[in-house]
C-alpha positions as CSV (number, residue, x, y, z in Angstrom):
1,M,-8.3,8.1,11.2
2,T,-7.0,8.8,7.7
3,D,-4.3,11.2,9.1
4,A,-3.2,8.5,11.5
5,T,-3.1,5.9,8.7
6,H,-1.0,8.2,6.5
7,A,1.3,8.9,9.5
8,Y,1.7,5.1,10.0
9,V,2.6,4.6,6.4
10,E,5.3,7.3,6.7
11,K,6.8,5.3,9.6
12,L,6.8,2.1,7.5
13,K,8.7,3.6,4.6
14,P,12.2,3.0,6.0
15,L,11.5,-0.7,6.6
16,P,12.8,-2.0,3.2
17,D,16.1,-0.2,3.8
18,L,16.4,-1.7,7.3
19,A,15.6,-5.3,6.2
20,K,18.1,-8.0,5.3
21,L,18.6,-8.2,1.5
22,E,16.6,-11.4,1.3
23,D,13.6,-9.8,3.1
24,R,13.6,-6.5,1.2
25,E,11.1,-7.5,-1.4
26,F,8.6,-8.5,1.3
27,F,8.9,-5.2,3.1
28,E,8.6,-3.3,-0.1
29,Y,5.3,-5.1,-0.6
30,V,4.2,-4.4,2.9
31,V,4.8,-0.7,2.5
32,A,3.1,-0.6,-0.9
33,Q,0.0,-2.4,0.2
34,E,-0.3,-0.1,3.3
35,Q,0.0,2.9,1.0
36,V,-2.7,1.6,-1.2
37,Q,-5.0,1.0,1.9
38,A,-4.3,4.5,3.1
39,H,-5.3,6.0,-0.3
40,A,-8.4,3.8,-0.5
41,L,-9.4,4.8,3.0
42,T,-9.1,8.5,2.0
43,H,-11.4,7.8,-1.0
44,A,-13.9,5.9,1.2
45,V,-14.0,8.7,3.7
46,G,-14.9,11.0,0.9
47,E,-17.6,8.5,-0.1
48,R,-15.8,7.8,-3.3
49,Y,-16.1,4.0,-3.0
50,D,-15.6,3.6,-6.7
51,L,-12.2,5.1,-6.4
52,A,-11.4,3.2,-3.3
53,A,-12.2,-0.1,-5.0
54,F,-10.4,1.0,-8.2
55,T,-7.3,1.8,-6.1
56,I,-7.2,-1.6,-4.4
57,N,-8.0,-3.5,-7.6
58,E,-5.3,-1.7,-9.5
59,F,-2.8,-2.6,-6.8
60,L,-3.9,-6.3,-6.8
61,A,-3.7,-6.4,-10.6
62,S,-0.2,-4.9,-10.6
63,Q,0.9,-7.6,-8.0
64,M,-0.5,-10.4,-10.2
65,I,1.5,-9.1,-13.2
66,K,4.6,-8.7,-11.0
67,D,4.2,-12.3,-9.8
68,R,4.1,-13.6,-13.4
69,E,7.4,-11.9,-14.3
């Protein structure tokens, strides 16, 4: 499952470049959050739930900071 998830993320990476300029930021977010989910899944499969949670929380915090800018 993790291999399929990482392969899926690789397929998503071109999306921001294909999107209209006004939609680019949204697709950058989509790719970023999918990358975070894939990394968190890898940690969870390895039973490192602390790292999985940290990975997701770090991403969410970075988005909150970004939204304030």
